[in-house]
C-alpha positions in Angstrom: 146.2 0.8 1.9 143.9 3.3 0.3 142.0 5.8 2.0 138.6 7.5 0.9 138.1 10.6 2.7 134.9 12.7 2.5 134.6 16.5 4.1 130.6 16.7 3.8 130.2 20.3 4.0 127.1 22.9 4.6 127.1 23.7 0.7 129.3 21.2 -1.0 130.9 17.6 -0.6 134.8 17.5 -1.2 136.6 13.9 -1.3 140.0 12.4 -1.8 141.6 8.9 -2.4 144.9 8.7 -0.7 147.6 6.0 -0.5 149.4 6.8 2.1 152.0 9.1 0.4 149.8 11.2 -2.5 146.4 12.5 -3.6 145.4 9.8 -6.1 141.7 11.3 -6.9 140.1 14.4 -5.6 136.7 16.0 -6.3 133.8 18.4 -5.1 130.1 18.5 -6.1 127.5 20.5 -4.4 125.7 19.3 -1.6 122.6 16.7 -2.4 124.1 16.0 -5.7 124.3 12.1 -5.0 123.8 11.4 -8.7 126.7 13.0 -9.8 129.2 11.9 -6.6 127.7 8.1 -7.7 128.9 8.9 -11.3 132.5 10.0 -9.9 132.9 7.2 -8.0 131.8 4.2 -10.3 135.3 3.8 -11.7 137.2 4.7 -8.2 139.3 2.2 -6.8 138.2 0.2 -4.1 139.0 2.2 -0.4 140.7 0.2 2.6 139.1 2.5 4.8 136.6 5.6 4.6 136.8 8.5 6.9 134.5 11.2 7.1 133.8 14.5 8.7 129.4 15.0 8.2 128.3 18.7 9.1 125.4 18.7 6.5 122.8 16.7 8.6 121.2 13.3 8.6 119.8 13.4 5.1 123.3 13.7 3.3 124.8 11.5 6.0 122.2 8.8 4.8 123.2 9.8 1.2 126.5 9.2 1.7 126.2 6.0 3.4 124.0 4.5 0.6 127.1 5.2 -1.4 129.7 3.8 0.4 127.5 0.5 0.8 129.0 -0.1 -2.9 132.0 -1.1 -1.5 130.6 -3.1 1.8 132.7 -0.8 4.1 131.5 0.7 7.5 132.7 3.8 7.3 134.4 5.9 10.2 132.2 9.4 10.8 134.8 11.7 13.0 134.0 13.7 16.0 136.2 15.4 18.0 137.4 14.1 21.0 139.8 15.4 24.2 143.1 14.4 22.2 144.2 13.1 18.8 146.8 13.6 16.5 149.0 15.9 19.0 145.6 18.3 19.2 144.4 18.9 22.5 140.3 19.8 22.8 139.4 22.1 25.5 136.4 22.3 24.4 133.7 22.3 27.4 132.0 19.1 26.1 134.8 18.0 23.5 132.5 16.3 21.1 130.3 19.5 20.9 133.2 20.9 18.4 132.4 20.5 14.6 134.0 17.4 12.8 135.4 19.6 10.2 137.1 22.4 12.7 138.0 19.4 14.4 139.8 18.1 11.4 141.1 21.4 10.3 143.0 21.8 13.4 144.0 18.8 13.7 145.9 19.0 10.2 146.9 22.9 10.7 148.8 21.4 13.6 150.6 18.4 11.5 151.9 21.4 9.3 152.6 24.1 11.6 153.5 22.5 14.9 153.2 26.4 16.4 150.8 28.3 17.3 148.2 29.5 14.9 144.9 30.6 13.9 142.7 28.2 11.4 139.7 30.2 9.7 137.8 28.4 7.1 135.2 30.8 5.4 132.7 28.8 4.1 129.0 29.0 4.8 130.1 30.2 8.1 133.1 31.6 8.8 135.1 29.7 12.0 138.3 31.4 13.4 140.3 28.9 15.8 143.1 29.3 18.2 145.6 26.6 18.8 148.7 27.4 21.3 152.2 26.4 20.8 151.9 23.5 22.3 148.7 22.4 20.2 145.8 23.3 22.5 142.7 24.1 20.7 141.8 27.3 23.0 138.3 28.2 21.6 137.0 30.0 18.5 133.8 32.1 17.1 131.7 31.3 14.5 130.0 34.0 12.2 127.8 34.3 9.4 130.1 34.1 5.9 129.9 36.0 2.7 127.1 35.1 1.4 124.9 34.4 4.6 125.7 37.5 5.6 124.7 39.3 2.5 121.2 37.6 2.6 120.6 38.2 5.9 121.2 42.0 5.6 118.7 41.5 1.9 116.4 39.8 4.0 115.5 41.8 6.4 116.1 45.5 4.9 115.5 46.9 1.8 119.1 46.6 0.7 118.9 44.8 -2.8 120.9 41.3 -3.3 120.7 41.1 -6.9 124.3 42.8 -7.7 127.2 40.7 -6.7 129.5 43.8 -5.8 133.3 44.7 -5.1 135.5 45.4 -2.2 135.8 49.1 -2.3 138.1 51.5 0.2 134.6 53.9 0.1 132.0 51.9 -1.6 129.6 54.3 -4.0 127.0 51.6 -4.9 124.8 49.9 -2.7 126.3 46.6 -4.1 129.1 47.3 -3.0 128.5 48.8 0.1 127.1 45.7 0.9 130.1 43.5 -0.4 132.8 46.0 1.5 130.8 45.4 4.4 130.4 41.7 4.8 134.2 41.9 4.1 135.4 44.1 6.9 133.3 42.3 9.5 135.3 39.2 8.7 138.5 40.4 8.1 137.9 42.2 11.6 136.7 39.4 13.2 139.8 37.6 12.2 142.1 40.3 12.9 140.8 40.8 16.6 141.4 36.6 17.4 145.1 37.7 16.0 145.1 40.1 18.3 144.2 38.3 21.1 145.7 35.1 20.1 149.3 37.3 19.9 148.9 38.2 23.2 148.5 35.0 24.4 150.9 33.3 22.2 153.8 36.0 22.8 154.3 36.3 19.0 151.8 37.2 16.2 150.8 33.9 15.2 150.1 32.6 11.0 146.7 32.3 10.1 145.9 29.5 8.0 143.0 30.0 5.6 140.9 27.6 4.0 137.5 27.2 2.6 135.4 28.7 -0.9 135.4 32.0 0.6 139.2 32.2 1.4 140.3 33.9 -1.9 137.9 36.8 -1.6 139.3 37.4 2.2 143.1 36.7 1.7 144.1 40.0 0.5 142.2 42.2 2.6 143.8 40.6 6.3 146.4 42.7 7.8 147.8 38.8 9.1 150.7 36.7 7.6 148.1 34.4 5.8 148.7 30.6 4.2 145.7 29.2 1.9 145.6 25.5 2.4 143.0 24.1 0.1 140.8 21.1 1.5 142.3 21.5 5.0 139.2 19.0 6.1 140.6 16.5 4.0 144.3 16.8 5.4 143.2 16.4 8.9 141.1 13.4 8.1 144.0 12.0 6.2 146.4 12.3 9.7 143.2 11.0 11.6 143.0 8.0 9.2 146.9 7.5 9.4 147.1 7.9 12.7 144.9 5.0 13.3 146.3 2.8 11.0 149.3 3.3 13.2 147.7 2.4 16.5 148.0 -1.2 17.1 144.4 -2.4 17.5 
């Protein structure tokens, strides 16, 4: 059985073809670049099932659905539920949790089987807490690196032309803005780690993913494990569980 797994995020569309044992193909295109994605999928082996996590909205969903039609397959659009793959969702309204956060939590639980922080550093940064028994306790959302800096530039006289870099004591405006965003994001993660440690009774590992993971990794005073394509790994766990469940 071949699973086509698609992570349609705010900035990029990541995808992978899995045969149940290994990833056969993986790729990424910018959101809105449907022709490039169609080109990549031209020679792709026909999948048996398609699972999608989509947080990019109705237009992105419609474009993906158009591409899927070439295989005459109806995709499964994943949404959060109360319990799946060993993870219990304690959101007041389980379906309100973003599918990207839900699948990342599932992937982290499959990998760790213990309490941890699941952090996705993308357009927004999410920091979600898992208990030692697979309960999603809750989490926070903040702007990511670029969104934070654009907001600063758009609402103040601070320029946004230069990239800047992290410094302990910045001596330029670009470095000050970059370092400030880094401190804000790192601080949010570390505060959540302290809170979760009190709940668990031990220090949690931090599972870090997303486009900004490398920028944040070395600024965190917690144990970090960087995992690429965490949402795709979670989608595969869901696909595998569904395939094993008698219909």
